[in-house]
N, C-alpha and C positions, 0 to 999 in steps of 0.2 A: 090699896094706893101705890105701892110701888110698879105693882103688874101694869097699872092705867098709863102710869109716867112711860115705862118702857113701851108699852103698847103705843102710845103717841109719838115717841121719840121714831120708832120703826116706820110708822106711816108717813111721818113727815121726811125721813131719810130715804122712802122709797118714791115718795113724790119727787122730791130734787134729781134723783137719778132718773125717772121718768121724763122729767123735763130736760134734763142734759141729753138724754137720748134723741129726743125729739128734736131739739136745738140742731144737735149735729146732722141728722137728717133733712132736716129742711135746708140746710144749706149746701148740699151737693148739686153739682152742674153738670149739665150735657156733655156727652164726648164729641167732638168733631174729627173726624178723618178726612182729609183733604186729600185725594187720590191723584187731582190736575189740577192746577202744577204740584209736583211734591215739594216744592220749594221757590224761591225766591227765583224769577226768569230773567233772561236778556232776549228780546227779540227784535225783528228787523221791522221799520214801519209796515203798516197793512196784514202782518201776519196774524193766522187764527190764534186766538185764545178761547181755552177751554177750563172754564173753573168747576171742578165736580168733586163727588165726594158722598160721605155718609153722616148722619146725625144719629146720635142713640142716647136713649136716658129711660133707665128700666121703671120709672115712674111717670113719664109720660113726657111729653113734648108740647109747645105753646106757640112758639110763634119764631118766625126767620125774616131776618132783613140782611141784607147785601146792597155796600153800597162802593161805588168805583169810581174812577175817571177814566175809564177804560171801555165806558160804553156797557157795562154790567151792572143790573140793580134789580131788587125784589124784595117784595115787602108783603109777607102772606101769614095767614094762620096757620100751624100744621097740628097734626094728634100723632095718638100712637106712640109707640117705644122707638122706635126707626123711622128716618127720612132719608130718600136719595135724591140728589139735587144734580144737576149740570144744567150750565148756562154757556154759551158762547158769544163772543164777538171778535171784531178785529179791531188790531193795535193801532193807534193814534198816528197821525202820518207824520209828528212831528218827534224829534229825539227828546227825550227827558224820563225821570224818574215817575212812575204811577203806581197805583196799589188798587188790591179788592180786598176789603175789610167785611167781614160776616159777624152779626150777633145772633145769638140763640138764646131763646128765654126757655125754659122747662117748666113743668107745671107747677112745680113749688114756686114759681116768679122769679129764678134765679139766674144769673146772665152769663155767657161763654163768649167769650169772642177769639176769633181767627184772622188773621191777614197775610196775605202774598205780595211781595211787591214784585213791579214788573219795570223793567226798563228798556226803554226802546231805542235803540242805535242803530243808524244806518252803517253796512257793513263799508269797508274801506275798498273801493273797485281797484285799488292799485296795490295791493298785497302782494309780494314775490320774494321767494327766497334767492332766487337764482337769476333774474332780472335787474337791470338799473331801473330807477324808478325814478322817472322826470317828473318834476314838481316845478311847473310856473305860475308866477304872479303876475296878473295881468292889471293893465289901467282900470281907474274904477268906472271910465266911461264905455267901458266893452260891455256890448249888448247881452242880455242874459242869455239868448239863445244863440249866441256865437258858438261854432265850432272852433275850438282852437286847434293847429296842427302843426305836426312836427315834418319838417319836409327837408332833405338834404341828400348827399350821396349815396346813403343806404337805400333808399326807393327812386332813386334816378331823378329827385329835382321834377316832380312830374307840375304839368299845367293847371292838372284838375285835381280836385279833393281826393285823397287818399284814404278812405275809412280805416285802415289798418293803422294808421298814425292820429288820428283824432283823440284828443285827451280826453278823460274823463274830467267832470266838476264834482270839485269836494264840497261839502257843507260848509267850509270855511272860506269859500270862493278861489280857492287854488283850483288849478286843472293837475292831472296825472296821468303818468302814462309807463307802463311796465314796457321796457324795450331789450332787444338784445341788439347793438349796436358796438362795432368798434373803436376803441379808444382813438380820439384824434379825428373821426371821421367830422365833415364838415356838414352843417345843418343851419335852418332858420326856424323861426315860427311864424305863422302865420293865421289867417282866420277865412274861414269858409270856402277854402281851395282857391282863393285868388291871390295873385301877387300883388292886385290894385290895394290890398289889404295886409301888406306884409308888416312885419315889426321895424320899427326906426328907434332912433335915440331920440332923448327927451326934448330935443329941440327940433323932432322932425326930419333928421337929416339921416341919409344911409348909413348902414352899418355893416362891417365886415361878417361874414360869415362865422358862427360860433364854430368852436373845436368841441367834440364830444368828451365827457367823462365818464368812461366806465366804470360802474362800482356797484357788482352785482350784490343783490340783498340789500341794498342803501338807496336813500333818496338822495337826489343831487338837483340843487336848488336852482331856479333860474327866474330871471325879471324881464319882461317886457315892459318898455318904457313909455312906448307910444304905436299906436298903428297908423299906418299910412293914410289913412281915410278919416282918421277921427281926431 
């Protein structure tokens, strides 16, 4: 009788052990190795983005799904123990934070996820370590396609547009230009290479020439109150 009890106990114990092992194995997940990008990235608008890598699972793979707000998406059934993927897109035109997310289901029905962050940022057109960066705030009624120009003693007060001194428009609406100009040199701002569009004071009256402040590696701020023709 004791022998029967011992045998029954061992059978029950063995069953519990087998159940425990099976349960642990059922909850393993696939391995995702993302080779591109290797981490979160920062790119300029329109830049090429590649999302690539390998998925593996010794017991088999079932499905793949990719969602993003950068133009990469996929939803497909996969099989075997290894799957290589590669998707390409262009970064959005608008600066901001974006992401690419992947979900993998293996043959046991278990889920694995992975994510990469994508920050889109327009490069500052006016970075310089050894030049003075002129930054100009212009009136709200300045046309969006205006060419804001800096003219003065450094370029002979030209009567036409000098492309070397046309400022770059920043995302915040200001205009900037790295320059090498001697301290105290006189200058003014105007639009589109025309003296008929030169800067004025807030009342629309003539203003004297500005005196340049040289500060290499740093920004020097100016404000145009009004344009002669607007």
